[in-house]
Residue, then its C-alpha position, 0 to 999 in steps of 0.5 A: m449491515i456489518e455482517t453482510l459486508q464481513a460476508i462479502d469480505a470473506f468471499v472476495w479475500g477467500p482462497p480464489m483471491i489468495v491463490l491469484l495473488l500469490g500466484t501472479h507474484l510467483f509467476l511474475t517473479a519467474r517472467t521477469g528473471f527473478i527481478q528481485r535480485k536487482l534490488p541493490q541497483a534499484i535502491r541506488l536508482s531511487f536517489r538518482k536525478d535524471p534530467e534526460g527523463r520525461g515526466d513531472i516529478s523526480n523518480f524519488g518524488a514518485l517513490a516518495t509519494a507512493l511509499a507515503a500511500t503504502i507506509g500507513t495503517g497497514s504497517i502498524v494497525g494492519v499488522a496488528t489486526a493480522v496477528l489478531a485474526g490470522g495469528p502470528g503466522a500471518v506476519f510470516w505470509m505478509w513477509v512473503t507477499g512482500i518478497f514476491g510482490m516486488a515483481t508484481k509492483y515492477v511489472e505493473v509500474f512498467a506497463s503504467i509508464r509504457y502506455r502513460v498519456r498527457d493531459h491538455n496541460g502536458n501532465m502525465l497520466g497513468g494507471a491501469m485504466y490507460v493500460w487497458e485502453r492503449a495496450f488492447k487498442r485495435a489497429d484501427g484506433t478503437v477500443p474493444w468494449w472489454a477493455k473499456l470495461g476493465a479500464g472503467a472498473f478499475a477506476a471506479f473501484a480505485v475511487v471507492a477504495t481511496i475514499g476508505t483506504g486512503s481517507a477514512v481508514q487512515a484518519s480512524a486509525m490515526t485518531g484511535v491511536i491518539t485518543s487512546s494515548l492522549p486526552v484529546p477528543a476525536w472531533a478535534v483530531g478530525l479537524v486538524i486532519v482535515v486542515l493539514v490535508a487540505a493544505v496540501i492536496f489541492g496543490g496537486v502532485r507537485s505539492i504532494a510529492s514535495v511534502c512526501e519527499t521530506l516526510v517519508p524518509v524521516m518518518a520511516v527511519a525514525y520508526a524503524g529506529g524505534c522498533l529496533i529499540i523495542l526489539a533490543l528491550n525484548w531480546a530475551v524473547l526475540g528468539d521465541a517470538l520468531a519461532l512462534i511466527f514460523a510455527c503458526a504459519f505452517t500449523a494450527k498452533a495457538a498462541f499467547g495463552g491460547a487467546v489467539g490461534s488459527g490455521i494455515v488458511m486464516a494465517l495465509q488469508f489475513g497475511c496476504a490481505r494485510g500484506l496487499f494493504s500494506n505494499e499495494s503490490g498488484l493493487g494498481s495504486a502505485p503505478i498511477v503516481a509513477a506515470a508521473a515520474r521523469t524517467r528515461n524508460p519504463a524499466e528505470q522507474a519500475l525498478v525504483a518503484m519495486t523498492g517501495t514493496f521491500w521498504s513497506t512490508v519486508v522492512i517496516c512490517a516485519l519489524t512491526g510484526v516481530v515487535l508486536v509478537s515479542t511484546m506480547l510474549t514479554y507481557p502476558e497481561i495484554q491478553e486480558e486487555i485486548l485478547a480476551s475477545p480478539s477481533v480483526y477490528t481491535g488492531a489499533a487497541l493492540a498496537s497501543a497496548a503493546f507499544a505502551k508496555i515499553p517504557y519511555v520510547g514505546t508510546p512516542v514511537l507508536v503515536i508519532g509513527m502512526v500520525a506520520f504514516s497515516y498522514s502521508t497515506i492520506l496525501g498519497w491516495s488523494y492523488y490516486g483518487n484525483r486521477c481516477v475520478t479524472y478519468l471517469l468524470g473529467r477534470r470538473a470532478i476533481l474539486p468535488y472529489q477532494v472536498a469529499y475526500v477530506a470530509v470523509a477523513f473527518l468522518g473516519a476520525v469521529g468513528v465510522g469504525d469497523v465498517v470502514w476497515t471491511v469496505s477498504d478490503i473489498g475495495n482493494a480486492l475489486m481494484a486489484l482484479p482488473n489490474i492483475v488481468a491487464i499485467l498478466l495479459l502483457s507479461g510476455l511483452i514486459a518480460r521481453e522489454t525488461r530483458h533489453y533494458i535491464y539484462d542486456d544493459h541498456l538501462d540508460e537508453v531513452c525511450e523515444r516512444p511518443i506519448p499521446v495527448l488526451e483532450g478533455k481529461 
């Protein structure tokens, strides 16, 4: 079974997907007038409370929830697996994916807010499924079959991805790091995860956002600070580590005594795959929670949302990548411990071994960071699945989904292993496809409205476009 899944994973993340993903990032960067240059303004907007906006949670709450879902195992274990399978050069391509992926995150969130709806209680709903339904609706109010297909495909693949990426993968990685560092049985970690997750997700988006607003800034700053301490300790090889990352991004250069070596295609493939897993630009996940934000217009929250890609990949993943590469250069014996049989599934062990080599701060930074990141990711993705299963099956499906979600977290903790990572990769690729197609089709409209709101200085304008109410959702 695992061989079949790996073959499917290699196919969906092959050259066509890489070209589509990077091509979309580059195309939307150009189409939006290099929206990345508005990053300083976007960061300032992240902390602004906007009483004039319409929505359920603050724009920072929406960003924090999205960040909670993105800064997870992809930021630590995902980087390690990328280094193992694609070589140190994969770190460079993850970073590139983050830089240009900011434009894609901006566009997909813009679309989600522009076409969001309300449920019977007045709560905001959004995401690629509603973009497909509303953006391509005929003049007579009917939705074409192909638009319904795009909406349904995204929601269905997203539900699968939330179970894997959001629940099982995070619990598996969290448990792996804890049990490799502390004498704690996996089942005990799994039970604690179930209790802590259930205590929050059954409270809905406001409960999730409230926890994430507090947890995300603290955990991100603490982890980044720990990484900077480790880099200071590895200062002697820091230049060599950066040189190796850049060299392996463009050549088939062996690294770490020949234990890891790959060509440009492998570095690209795993760098892009883990980059998307980390920042989710193009995946269509963050727009689901962004639609709940209190915002004056789509451009305001889209700017705020694109900072999530910057923080998760351009900052956190880059720090992790340089820490791992520099530590392995400093401590060659890691080759014997981990790299004797390199595998894409030994990322947790590699991260544990690399950080453990740093006296005093290494293991605490990894364990605390992994636990906080994974826990917050489980919370964030639970909301994504909640909204998608509601779209597909209605409100009555929410409780069964939530029960299944926490149950799968326990299974992930006790060891579904390699299958989880592979299925998650496949699910991510499949849910990205309908999302990317939709935003490419709408890129011209979004570019025009971006010009109005941002480049013509109307960012404070309140959008009065009616938000329809969906009965029965």
